[in-house]
Backbone as JSON Lines, residues from 0, in Angstrom:
{"i":0,"aa":"M","n":[0.84,-1.19,0.0],"ca":[0.0,0.0,0.0],"c":[0.88,1.25,0.0]}
{"i":1,"aa":"N","n":[0.28,2.31,-0.49],"ca":[0.95,3.61,-0.45],"c":[0.43,4.36,0.77]}
{"i":2,"aa":"I","n":[1.3,4.59,1.75],"ca":[0.92,5.24,3.0],"c":[1.46,6.66,3.0]}
{"i":3,"aa":"V","n":[0.58,7.63,3.11],"ca":[0.99,9.03,3.22],"c":[0.96,9.41,4.7]}
{"i":4,"aa":"I","n":[2.08,9.93,5.19],"ca":[2.18,10.4,6.57],"c":[2.29,11.91,6.57]}
{"i":5,"aa":"V","n":[1.41,12.57,7.3],"ca":[1.49,14.03,7.5],"c":[2.01,14.23,8.91]}
{"i":6,"aa":"F","n":[3.25,14.73,9.01],"ca":[3.91,14.87,10.31],"c":[4.13,16.33,10.64]}
{"i":7,"aa":"N","n":[3.88,16.69,11.91],"ca":[4.07,18.07,12.34],"c":[4.64,18.11,13.76]}
{"i":8,"aa":"H","n":[5.94,18.36,13.84],"ca":[6.59,18.66,15.13],"c":[7.95,19.29,14.8]}
{"i":9,"aa":"P","n":[8.22,20.48,15.34],"ca":[9.46,21.17,14.98],"c":[10.72,20.66,15.67]}
{"i":10,"aa":"Y","n":[10.54,19.87,16.76],"ca":[11.7,19.43,17.54],"c":[12.06,17.99,17.2]}
{"i":11,"aa":"E","n":[13.27,17.79,16.69],"ca":[13.7,16.46,16.25],"c":[13.84,15.46,17.39]}
{"i":12,"aa":"G","n":[14.0,15.95,18.62],"ca":[14.14,15.06,19.76],"c":[12.84,14.74,20.45]}
{"i":13,"aa":"S","n":[11.72,15.12,19.85],"ca":[10.41,14.91,20.47],"c":[9.99,13.45,20.44]}
{"i":14,"aa":"F","n":[9.07,13.11,21.34],"ca":[8.51,11.76,21.32],"c":[7.7,11.55,20.04]}
{"i":15,"aa":"G","n":[7.15,12.63,19.51],"ca":[6.45,12.55,18.23],"c":[7.37,12.04,17.12]}
{"i":16,"aa":"N","n":[8.62,12.5,17.12],"ca":[9.59,12.02,16.13],"c":[9.9,10.54,16.35]}
{"i":17,"aa":"A","n":[9.96,10.13,17.61],"ca":[10.2,8.71,17.9],"c":[9.03,7.87,17.4]}
{"i":18,"aa":"I","n":[7.81,8.39,17.56],"ca":[6.63,7.69,17.03],"c":[6.72,7.59,15.52]}
{"i":19,"aa":"L","n":[7.05,8.7,14.87],"ca":[7.2,8.7,13.4],"c":[8.18,7.61,12.96]}
{"i":20,"aa":"N","n":[9.33,7.54,13.61],"ca":[10.34,6.54,13.24],"c":[9.82,5.12,13.44]}
{"i":21,"aa":"S","n":[9.06,4.9,14.52],"ca":[8.5,3.56,14.78],"c":[7.44,3.19,13.76]}
{"i":22,"aa":"V","n":[6.6,4.16,13.39],"ca":[5.57,3.92,12.37],"c":[6.23,3.57,11.04]}
{"i":23,"aa":"I","n":[7.25,4.34,10.66],"ca":[7.96,4.08,9.4],"c":[8.63,2.71,9.43]}
{"i":24,"aa":"K","n":[9.25,2.38,10.55],"ca":[9.92,1.07,10.67],"c":[8.91,-0.07,10.49]}
{"i":25,"aa":"G","n":[7.75,0.06,11.13],"ca":[6.72,-0.96,10.99],"c":[6.21,-1.07,9.57]}
{"i":26,"aa":"L","n":[5.98,0.06,8.93],"ca":[5.48,0.07,7.55],"c":[6.51,-0.51,6.58]}
{"i":27,"aa":"K","n":[7.77,-0.13,6.78],"ca":[8.84,-0.66,5.9],"c":[8.98,-2.16,6.06]}
{"i":28,"aa":"G","n":[8.83,-2.64,7.3],"ca":[8.92,-4.08,7.55],"c":[7.85,-4.87,6.82]}
{"i":29,"aa":"A","n":[6.73,-4.19,6.53],"ca":[5.62,-4.83,5.81],"c":[5.64,-4.47,4.33]}
{"i":30,"aa":"N","n":[6.74,-3.83,3.89],"ca":[6.95,-3.48,2.47],"c":[5.93,-2.5,1.89]}
{"i":31,"aa":"H","n":[5.43,-1.61,2.74],"ca":[4.55,-0.56,2.24],"c":[5.38,0.59,1.68]}
{"i":32,"aa":"E","n":[4.83,1.31,0.73],"ca":[5.46,2.53,0.23],"c":[5.09,3.67,1.17]}
{"i":33,"aa":"I","n":[6.06,4.51,1.5],"ca":[5.83,5.6,2.45],"c":[6.12,6.94,1.78]}
{"i":34,"aa":"D","n":[5.15,7.85,1.9],"ca":[5.31,9.2,1.4],"c":[5.15,10.14,2.59]}
{"i":35,"aa":"L","n":[6.27,10.71,3.06],"ca":[6.26,11.57,4.24],"c":[6.12,13.04,3.85]}
{"i":36,"aa":"M","n":[5.06,13.65,4.37],"ca":[4.9,15.1,4.25],"c":[5.28,15.69,5.62]}
{"i":37,"aa":"H","n":[6.52,16.11,5.74],"ca":[7.02,16.67,7.01],"c":[6.78,18.18,6.95]}
{"i":38,"aa":"L","n":[5.69,18.63,7.53],"ca":[5.26,20.02,7.36],"c":[6.32,21.01,7.84]}
{"i":39,"aa":"D","n":[6.99,20.71,8.94],"ca":[8.02,21.62,9.46],"c":[9.21,21.69,8.52]}
{"i":40,"aa":"N","n":[9.73,20.54,8.12],"ca":[10.89,20.52,7.22],"c":[10.56,21.05,5.84]}
{"i":41,"aa":"D","n":[9.3,20.89,5.42],"ca":[8.88,21.4,4.11],"c":[8.61,22.89,4.13]}
{"i":42,"aa":"G","n":[8.6,23.5,5.32],"ca":[8.31,24.93,5.43],"c":[6.89,25.26,5.02]}
{"i":43,"aa":"F","n":[5.95,24.36,5.34],"ca":[4.56,24.56,4.94],"c":[3.97,25.81,5.59]}
{"i":44,"aa":"N","n":[3.32,26.63,4.79],"ca":[2.68,27.85,5.29],"c":[1.22,27.53,5.62]}
{"i":45,"aa":"P","n":[0.83,27.6,6.89],"ca":[-0.54,27.23,7.26],"c":[-1.58,28.32,7.01]}
{"i":46,"aa":"V","n":[-1.14,29.51,6.63],"ca":[-2.05,30.65,6.54],"c":[-2.83,30.63,5.22]}
{"i":47,"aa":"M","n":[-4.14,30.73,5.33],"ca":[-5.01,30.82,4.16],"c":[-4.97,32.25,3.63]}
{"i":48,"aa":"S","n":[-4.42,32.43,2.43],"ca":[-4.33,33.77,1.83],"c":[-5.59,34.07,1.02]}
{"i":49,"aa":"K","n":[-5.68,35.29,0.5],"ca":[-6.8,35.65,-0.38],"c":[-6.82,34.76,-1.62]}
{"i":50,"aa":"A","n":[-5.64,34.51,-2.17],"ca":[-5.55,33.66,-3.37],"c":[-5.97,32.23,-3.04]}
{"i":51,"aa":"D","n":[-5.57,31.75,-1.85],"ca":[-5.96,30.4,-1.42],"c":[-7.48,30.29,-1.27]}
{"i":52,"aa":"L","n":[-8.08,31.32,-0.68],"ca":[-9.52,31.29,-0.46],"c":[-10.28,31.28,-1.79]}
{"i":53,"aa":"K","n":[-9.81,32.07,-2.74],"ca":[-10.43,32.06,-4.07],"c":[-10.26,30.69,-4.72]}
{"i":54,"aa":"A","n":[-9.06,30.12,-4.58],"ca":[-8.78,28.79,-5.13],"c":[-9.67,27.74,-4.48]}
{"i":55,"aa":"F","n":[-9.91,27.89,-3.16],"ca":[-10.79,26.98,-2.42],"c":[-12.21,27.04,-3.0]}
{"i":56,"aa":"V","n":[-12.7,28.25,-3.23],"ca":[-14.05,28.44,-3.78],"c":[-14.13,27.91,-5.21]}
{"i":57,"aa":"D","n":[-13.06,28.13,-5.99],"ca":[-13.03,27.7,-7.39],"c":[-12.7,26.22,-7.56]}
{"i":58,"aa":"H","n":[-12.32,25.55,-6.47],"ca":[-11.91,24.13,-6.5],"c":[-10.66,23.92,-7.36]}
{"i":59,"aa":"K","n":[-9.77,24.93,-7.37],"ca":[-8.54,24.84,-8.15],"c":[-7.39,25.44,-7.36]}
{"i":60,"aa":"P","n":[-6.66,24.62,-6.58],"ca":[-5.53,25.14,-5.8],"c":[-4.51,25.84,-6.7]}
{"i":61,"aa":"V","n":[-3.88,26.88,-6.15],"ca":[-2.9,27.64,-6.92],"c":[-1.49,27.55,-6.33]}
{"i":62,"aa":"D","n":[-1.37,27.27,-5.04],"ca":[-0.07,27.17,-4.39],"c":[0.61,25.88,-4.85]}
{"i":63,"aa":"P","n":[1.84,25.96,-5.4],"ca":[2.53,24.75,-5.9],"c":[2.7,23.67,-4.83]}
{"i":64,"aa":"Q","n":[2.95,24.07,-3.59],"ca":[3.11,23.08,-2.52],"c":[1.79,22.37,-2.23]}
{"i":65,"aa":"V","n":[0.7,23.12,-2.21],"ca":[-0.63,22.53,-1.99],"c":[-0.97,21.58,-3.13]}
{"i":66,"aa":"I","n":[-0.69,21.99,-4.35],"ca":[-0.95,21.14,-5.52],"c":[-0.14,19.84,-5.42]}
{"i":67,"aa":"D","n":[1.13,19.96,-5.02],"ca":[1.98,18.78,-4.85],"c":[1.41,17.84,-3.78]}
{"i":68,"aa":"Y","n":[1.03,18.41,-2.64],"ca":[0.44,17.6,-1.58],"c":[-0.85,16.92,-2.07]}
{"i":69,"aa":"N","n":[-1.69,17.67,-2.79],"ca":[-2.94,17.11,-3.33],"c":[-2.67,15.92,-4.24]}
{"i":70,"aa":"E","n":[-1.68,16.05,-5.12],"ca":[-1.36,14.97,-6.06],"c":[-0.87,13.73,-5.31]}
{"i":71,"aa":"R","n":[-0.14,13.95,-4.26],"ca":[0.37,12.83,-3.46],"c":[-0.75,12.17,-2.65]}
{"i":72,"aa":"L","n":[-1.7,12.97,-2.16],"ca":[-2.85,12.42,-1.43],"c":[-3.7,11.53,-2.32]}
{"i":73,"aa":"E","n":[-3.8,11.87,-3.59],"ca":[-4.62,11.1,-4.52],"c":[-4.1,9.67,-4.69]}
{"i":74,"aa":"K","n":[-2.84,9.45,-4.36],"ca":[-2.24,8.11,-4.48],"c":[-2.3,7.32,-3.18]}
{"i":75,"aa":"A","n":[-2.8,7.95,-2.12],"ca":[-2.75,7.33,-0.78],"c":[-3.79,6.24,-0.61]}
{"i":76,"aa":"D","n":[-3.33,5.09,-0.08],"ca":[-4.24,4.03,0.35],"c":[-4.62,4.21,1.82]}
{"i":77,"aa":"H","n":[-3.71,4.8,2.57],"ca":[-3.98,5.09,3.99],"c":[-3.26,6.39,4.34]}
{"i":78,"aa":"L","n":[-3.91,7.2,5.16],"ca":[-3.37,8.49,5.56],"c":[-3.15,8.49,7.07]}
{"i":79,"aa":"I","n":[-1.94,8.9,7.48],"ca":[-1.59,8.94,8.91],"c":[-1.17,10.37,9.27]}
{"i":80,"aa":"F","n":[-1.79,10.92,10.29],"ca":[-1.37,12.2,10.85],"c":[-0.65,11.93,12.17]}
{"i":81,"aa":"I","n":[0.48,12.6,12.38],"ca":[1.2,12.52,13.66],"c":[1.52,13.94,14.1]}
{"i":82,"aa":"F","n":[1.02,14.32,15.28],"ca":[1.28,15.68,15.78],"c":[1.03,15.74,17.28]}
{"i":83,"aa":"P","n":[1.58,16.77,17.95],"ca":[1.33,16.94,19.38],"c":[0.03,17.73,19.59]}
{"i":84,"aa":"I","n":[-0.57,17.54,20.74],"ca":[-1.71,18.37,21.13],"c":[-1.18,19.48,22.02]}
{"i":85,"aa":"W","n":[-1.34,20.7,21.51],"ca":[-0.91,21.9,22.25],"c":[-2.15,22.72,22.57]}
{"i":86,"aa":"W","n":[-2.32,23.07,23.84],"ca":[-3.49,23.81,24.28],"c":[-4.77,23.14,23.77]}
{"i":87,"aa":"D","n":[-4.77,21.82,23.86],"ca":[-5.93,20.97,23.59],"c":[-6.28,20.8,22.11]}
{"i":88,"aa":"L","n":[-5.48,21.39,21.21],"ca":[-5.75,21.27,19.78],"c":[-4.48,20.95,19.01]}
{"i":89,"aa":"M","n":[-4.6,20.82,17.71],"ca":[-3.45,20.55,16.86],"c":[-2.62,21.82,16.66]}
{"i":90,"aa":"P","n":[-1.32,21.68,16.31],"ca":[-0.51,22.86,16.0],"c":[-1.02,23.55,14.73]}
{"i":91,"aa":"A","n":[-0.56,24.79,14.53],"ca":[-1.03,25.62,13.41],"c":[-0.79,24.96,12.05]}
{"i":92,"aa":"M","n":[0.37,24.3,11.88],"ca":[0.65,23.7,10.57],"c":[-0.33,22.57,10.24]}
{"i":93,"aa":"T","n":[-0.69,21.77,11.23],"ca":[-1.67,20.71,10.99],"c":[-3.02,21.31,10.65]}
{"i":94,"aa":"K","n":[-3.44,22.33,11.4],"ca":[-4.72,22.99,11.1],"c":[-4.68,23.62,9.72]}
{"i":95,"aa":"G","n":[-3.55,24.24,9.38],"ca":[-3.41,24.84,8.05],"c":[-3.46,23.8,6.94]}
{"i":96,"aa":"F","n":[-2.92,22.61,7.21],"ca":[-2.98,21.51,6.23],"c":[-4.44,21.14,5.98]}
{"i":97,"aa":"V","n":[-5.21,21.04,7.05],"ca":[-6.64,20.73,6.9],"c":[-7.33,21.83,6.09]}
{"i":98,"aa":"D","n":[-7.05,23.09,6.42],"ca":[-7.69,24.21,5.74],"c":[-7.28,24.34,4.27]}
{"i":99,"aa":"R","n":[-5.98,24.21,4.0],"ca":[-5.46,24.55,2.67],"c":[-5.29,23.36,1.73]}
{"i":100,"aa":"V","n":[-5.1,22.15,2.29],"ca":[-4.79,20.99,1.44],"c":[-6.0,20.07,1.27]}
{"i":101,"aa":"L","n":[-6.8,19.92,2.32],"ca":[-7.98,19.05,2.21],"c":[-9.12,19.84,1.57]}
{"i":102,"aa":"T","n":[-8.97,20.09,0.29],"ca":[-9.84,21.04,-0.4],"c":[-10.95,20.38,-1.21]}
{"i":103,"aa":"P","n":[-12.04,21.13,-1.42],"ca":[-13.1,20.62,-2.28],"c":[-12.61,20.49,-3.71]}
{"i":104,"aa":"G","n":[-13.14,19.49,-4.4],"ca":[-12.7,19.25,-5.77],"c":[-11.51,18.32,-5.85]}
{"i":105,"aa":"V","n":[-10.84,18.13,-4.7],"ca":[-9.68,17.23,-4.64],"c":[-9.92,16.12,-3.62]}
{"i":106,"aa":"V","n":[-10.21,16.5,-2.39],"ca":[-10.37,15.53,-1.31],"c":[-11.85,15.19,-1.08]}
{"i":107,"aa":"Y","n":[-12.73,16.14,-1.35],"ca":[-14.16,15.92,-1.2],"c":[-14.92,16.85,-2.13]}
{"i":108,"aa":"D","n":[-16.2,16.61,-2.25],"ca":[-17.07,17.5,-3.0],"c":[-18.42,17.53,-2.31]}
{"i":109,"aa":"H","n":[-19.23,18.51,-2.68],"ca":[-20.57,18.59,-2.12],"c":[-21.48,17.61,-2.85]}
{"i":110,"aa":"H","n":[-22.35,16.96,-2.1],"ca":[-23.28,16.0,-2.69],"c":[-24.16,16.73,-3.71]}
{"i":111,"aa":"P","n":[-24.37,16.14,-4.9],"ca":[-25.16,16.81,-5.93],"c":[-26.58,17.18,-5.49]}
{"i":112,"aa":"R","n":[-27.12,16.45,-4.53],"ca":[-28.47,16.76,-4.04],"c":[-28.44,17.69,-2.82]}
{"i":113,"aa":"G","n":[-27.23,18.1,-2.45],"ca":[-27.1,19.04,-1.35],"c":[-27.07,18.43,0.03]}
{"i":114,"aa":"F","n":[-26.99,17.1,0.12],"ca":[-26.97,16.42,1.42],"c":[-25.56,15.97,1.76]}
{"i":115,"aa":"G","n":[-24.82,16.78,2.47],"ca":[-23.5,16.39,2.94],"c":[-22.41,16.45,1.88]}
{"i":116,"aa":"L","n":[-21.34,15.7,2.16],"ca":[-20.16,15.72,1.3],"c":[-19.88,14.33,0.73]}
{"i":117,"aa":"V","n":[-19.12,14.31,-0.35],"ca":[-18.77,13.06,-1.03],"c":[-17.24,12.95,-1.06]}
{"i":118,"aa":"P","n":[-16.66,11.82,-0.61],"ca":[-15.2,11.66,-0.65],"c":[-14.71,11.48,-2.09]}
{"i":119,"aa":"L","n":[-13.57,12.1,-2.4],"ca":[-13.02,12.01,-3.76],"c":[-11.72,11.22,-3.85]}
{"i":120,"aa":"L","n":[-11.08,10.95,-2.7],"ca":[-9.83,10.17,-2.73],"c":[-10.2,8.69,-2.83]}
{"i":121,"aa":"K","n":[-10.29,8.19,-4.05],"ca":[-10.83,6.86,-4.31],"c":[-9.98,5.72,-3.74]}
{"i":122,"aa":"N","n":[-8.67,5.93,-3.6],"ca":[-7.8,4.87,-3.08],"c":[-7.8,4.8,-1.55]}
{"i":123,"aa":"L","n":[-8.25,5.87,-0.9],"ca":[-8.09,6.0,0.55],"c":[-9.01,5.04,1.31]}
{"i":124,"aa":"K","n":[-8.37,4.08,2.0],"ca":[-9.12,3.06,2.74],"c":[-9.26,3.39,4.22]}
{"i":125,"aa":"G","n":[-8.45,4.34,4.72],"ca":[-8.55,4.68,6.13],"c":[-7.64,5.83,6.52]}
{"i":126,"aa":"V","n":[-7.95,6.41,7.68],"ca":[-7.17,7.52,8.22],"c":[-6.88,7.23,9.69]}
{"i":127,"aa":"T","n":[-5.61,7.39,10.07],"ca":[-5.22,7.24,11.48],"c":[-4.6,8.54,11.96]}
{"i":128,"aa":"V","n":[-5.08,9.03,13.09],"ca":[-4.53,10.22,13.72],"c":[-3.8,9.77,14.99]}
{"i":129,"aa":"I","n":[-2.51,10.12,15.09],"ca":[-1.7,9.77,16.26],"c":[-1.26,11.07,16.93]}
{"i":130,"aa":"T","n":[-1.57,11.18,18.23],"ca":[-1.23,12.4,18.94],"c":[-0.47,12.11,20.23]}
{"i":131,"aa":"T","n":[0.25,13.13,20.68],"ca":[0.91,13.1,21.99],"c":[0.42,14.3,22.8]}
{"i":132,"aa":"M","n":[0.32,14.11,24.11],"ca":[-0.01,15.22,24.99],"c":[0.44,14.9,26.41]}
{"i":133,"aa":"N","n":[0.41,15.89,27.26],"ca":[0.86,15.71,28.63],"c":[-0.28,15.62,29.65]}
{"i":134,"aa":"K","n":[-1.51,15.8,29.17],"ca":[-2.68,15.64,30.06],"c":[-3.02,14.17,30.24]}
{"i":135,"aa":"P","n":[-3.63,13.82,31.37],"ca":[-4.2,12.48,31.52],"c":[-5.37,12.31,30.56]}
{"i":136,"aa":"K","n":[-5.56,11.1,30.07],"ca":[-6.62,10.83,29.1],"c":[-8.0,11.19,29.65]}
{"i":137,"aa":"I","n":[-8.24,10.87,30.91],"ca":[-9.56,11.13,31.51],"c":[-9.84,12.62,31.59]}
{"i":138,"aa":"M","n":[-8.81,13.42,31.88],"ca":[-8.99,14.88,31.94],"c":[-9.31,15.44,30.56]}
{"i":139,"aa":"Y","n":[-8.57,14.95,29.54],"ca":[-8.81,15.44,28.18],"c":[-10.2,15.03,27.7]}
{"i":140,"aa":"S","n":[-10.62,13.84,28.1],"ca":[-11.92,13.33,27.68],"c":[-13.07,14.05,28.39]}
{"i":141,"aa":"L","n":[-13.02,14.09,29.72],"ca":[-14.15,14.61,30.48],"c":[-14.18,16.13,30.57]}
{"i":142,"aa":"L","n":[-13.03,16.75,30.83],"ca":[-13.01,18.19,31.03],"c":[-12.88,18.98,29.72]}
{"i":143,"aa":"I","n":[-12.11,18.45,28.78],"ca":[-11.87,19.16,27.53],"c":[-12.83,18.7,26.43]}
{"i":144,"aa":"G","n":[-13.22,17.44,26.48],"ca":[-14.21,16.96,25.52],"c":[-13.66,16.3,24.27]}
{"i":145,"aa":"N","n":[-12.42,15.76,24.37],"ca":[-11.83,15.05,23.22],"c":[-11.9,15.87,21.93]}
{"i":146,"aa":"L","n":[-11.35,17.08,21.98],"ca":[-11.46,18.01,20.85],"c":[-10.85,17.46,19.56]}
{"i":147,"aa":"I","n":[-9.74,16.73,19.67],"ca":[-9.11,16.19,18.46],"c":[-10.01,15.16,17.79]}
{"i":148,"aa":"K","n":[-10.64,14.32,18.59],"ca":[-11.57,13.35,18.02],"c":[-12.73,14.07,17.32]}
{"i":149,"aa":"K","n":[-13.24,15.09,17.97],"ca":[-14.35,15.84,17.38],"c":[-13.91,16.56,16.11]}
{"i":150,"aa":"A","n":[-12.74,17.19,16.16],"ca":[-12.29,17.99,15.02],"c":[-11.8,17.13,13.86]}
{"i":151,"aa":"M","n":[-10.81,16.27,14.11],"ca":[-10.17,15.54,13.02],"c":[-10.98,14.33,12.54]}
{"i":152,"aa":"I","n":[-11.52,13.57,13.49],"ca":[-12.23,12.35,13.1],"c":[-13.66,12.67,12.65]}
{"i":153,"aa":"K","n":[-14.43,13.32,13.51],"ca":[-15.84,13.54,13.2],"c":[-16.07,14.71,12.25]}
{"i":154,"aa":"S","n":[-15.53,15.88,12.59],"ca":[-15.85,17.08,11.8],"c":[-15.18,17.09,10.43]}
{"i":155,"aa":"V","n":[-14.0,16.49,10.31],"ca":[-13.3,16.52,9.03],"c":[-13.57,15.25,8.22]}
{"i":156,"aa":"F","n":[-12.97,14.14,8.62],"ca":[-12.99,12.96,7.75],"c":[-14.34,12.23,7.72]}
{"i":157,"aa":"K","n":[-15.01,12.14,8.86],"ca":[-16.32,11.49,8.84],"c":[-17.31,12.33,8.04]}
{"i":158,"aa":"T","n":[-17.26,13.63,8.21],"ca":[-18.14,14.53,7.46],"c":[-17.9,14.4,5.96]}
{"i":159,"aa":"M","n":[-16.63,14.21,5.56],"ca":[-16.3,14.05,4.14],"c":[-16.73,12.69,3.59]}
{"i":160,"aa":"G","n":[-17.07,11.76,4.48],"ca":[-17.55,10.46,4.04],"c":[-16.51,9.35,4.06]}
{"i":161,"aa":"Y","n":[-15.35,9.62,4.68],"ca":[-14.32,8.58,4.75],"c":[-14.61,7.62,5.91]}
{"i":162,"aa":"K","n":[-14.14,6.39,5.75],"ca":[-14.4,5.35,6.75],"c":[-13.08,4.82,7.3]}
{"i":163,"aa":"N","n":[-13.17,3.91,8.27],"ca":[-11.99,3.33,8.91],"c":[-11.11,4.42,9.52]}
{"i":164,"aa":"L","n":[-11.71,5.18,10.43],"ca":[-11.05,6.32,11.06],"c":[-10.64,5.95,12.48]}
{"i":165,"aa":"K","n":[-9.36,6.18,12.8],"ca":[-8.86,5.82,14.13],"c":[-8.04,6.96,14.73]}
{"i":166,"aa":"W","n":[-8.13,7.08,16.06],"ca":[-7.32,8.05,16.79],"c":[-6.55,7.3,17.87]}
{"i":167,"aa":"I","n":[-5.23,7.43,17.83],"ca":[-4.35,6.82,18.83],"c":[-3.74,7.97,19.64]}
{"i":168,"aa":"S","n":[-3.99,7.98,20.94],"ca":[-3.53,9.07,21.79],"c":[-2.52,8.58,22.82]}
{"i":169,"aa":"F","n":[-1.35,9.2,22.84],"ca":[-0.35,8.93,23.88],"c":[-0.4,10.07,24.88]}
{"i":170,"aa":"N","n":[-0.77,9.74,26.12],"ca":[-1.02,10.75,27.12],"c":[0.06,10.76,28.21]}
{"i":171,"aa":"M","n":[0.17,11.91,28.86],"ca":[1.13,12.1,29.96],"c":[2.55,11.71,29.53]}
{"i":172,"aa":"V","n":[2.92,12.11,28.34],"ca":[4.19,11.69,27.73],"c":[5.39,12.1,28.59]}
{"i":173,"aa":"K","n":[5.37,13.31,29.13],"ca":[6.53,13.79,29.9],"c":[6.69,13.06,31.24]}
{"i":174,"aa":"S","n":[5.59,12.57,31.79],"ca":[5.67,12.0,33.14],"c":[5.77,10.48,33.2]}
{"i":175,"aa":"V","n":[5.53,9.79,32.09],"ca":[5.64,8.33,32.13],"c":[7.1,7.9,32.1]}
{"i":176,"aa":"S","n":[7.36,6.66,32.47],"ca":[8.73,6.15,32.51],"c":[9.28,5.91,31.11]}
{"i":177,"aa":"Q","n":[10.6,5.87,31.02],"ca":[11.24,5.57,29.75],"c":[10.85,4.17,29.27]}
{"i":178,"aa":"E","n":[10.69,3.26,30.21],"ca":[10.29,1.89,29.86],"c":[8.92,1.89,29.18]}
{"i":179,"aa":"K","n":[8.01,2.72,29.68],"ca":[6.67,2.79,29.08],"c":[6.75,3.38,27.68]}
{"i":180,"aa":"R","n":[7.57,4.41,27.51],"ca":[7.74,5.01,26.18],"c":[8.26,3.98,25.19]}
{"i":181,"aa":"V","n":[9.26,3.21,25.62],"ca":[9.84,2.16,24.75],"c":[8.76,1.14,24.39]}
{"i":182,"aa":"K","n":[7.94,0.78,25.35],"ca":[6.86,-0.18,25.11],"c":[5.86,0.38,24.1]}
{"i":183,"aa":"W","n":[5.51,1.65,24.28],"ca":[4.6,2.31,23.33],"c":[5.17,2.25,21.91]}
{"i":184,"aa":"L","n":[6.45,2.56,21.78],"ca":[7.08,2.59,20.45],"c":[7.11,1.2,19.81]}
{"i":185,"aa":"K","n":[7.38,0.18,20.62],"ca":[7.37,-1.19,20.09],"c":[5.96,-1.59,19.64]}
{"i":186,"aa":"N","n":[4.96,-1.2,20.43],"ca":[3.58,-1.52,20.09],"c":[3.12,-0.82,18.81]}
{"i":187,"aa":"I","n":[3.52,0.44,18.66],"ca":[3.09,1.19,17.46],"c":[3.79,0.65,16.22]}
{"i":188,"aa":"E","n":[5.05,0.24,16.37],"ca":[5.77,-0.39,15.25],"c":[5.06,-1.67,14.84]}
{"i":189,"aa":"A","n":[4.71,-2.5,15.83],"ca":[4.02,-3.77,15.54],"c":[2.67,-3.52,14.89]}
{"i":190,"aa":"R","n":[1.96,-2.53,15.38],"ca":[0.63,-2.21,14.84],"c":[0.71,-1.85,13.36]}
{"i":191,"aa":"F","n":[1.69,-1.03,13.0],"ca":[1.78,-0.59,11.61],"c":[2.49,-1.57,10.7]}
{"i":192,"aa":"S","n":[3.06,-2.61,11.29],"ca":[3.61,-3.69,10.46],"c":[2.48,-4.62,10.0]}
{"i":193,"aa":"K","n":[1.29,-4.44,10.59],"ca":[0.15,-5.29,10.24],"c":[-0.97,-4.54,9.54]}
{"i":194,"aa":"I","n":[-0.74,-3.28,9.21],"ca":[-1.8,-2.46,8.59],"c":[-2.14,-3.01,7.21]}
{"i":195,"aa":"Q","n":[-3.44,-3.01,6.9],"ca":[-3.89,-3.51,5.59],"c":[-4.82,-2.52,4.93]}
């Protein structure tokens, strides 16, 4: 399968980078093709400009980087997002990717009868969102309301009509033991060595 990974973390020593490496190792072990969109290293601009907004309305992206990302998404059998949760939400580059790259006419379209959206990425069999944060899971769930699940899984991909949507959350990353982190990384590698 062709797996597209959208990664967003500016610090190379982050646990997010360790997760990325484990995911890639698992995928390579299963002989999947990997296309990494490293938003930080690519210098992705998350800001929606006037030209971008017109392109969004016209269903014709104009930014060469957005066009490149769109063409690569069209080949994806599975899409993986990896990013940290900062102040209970995704970083600006990830949000900008959703705003500027997941565009109508490319990733989805409006239903001809006006009822909802229709997915356009015909090869895409599933989407996995992997996040890290320092809050306990119960606090993020009960007090904050699982904003990433609501935003990325329900509001974006489910609304567009995509299926097989999963969210993997690593919580309290700074306070858990090194042994637990190593176990998490081994488990995520094993999980992605079996992806179909």
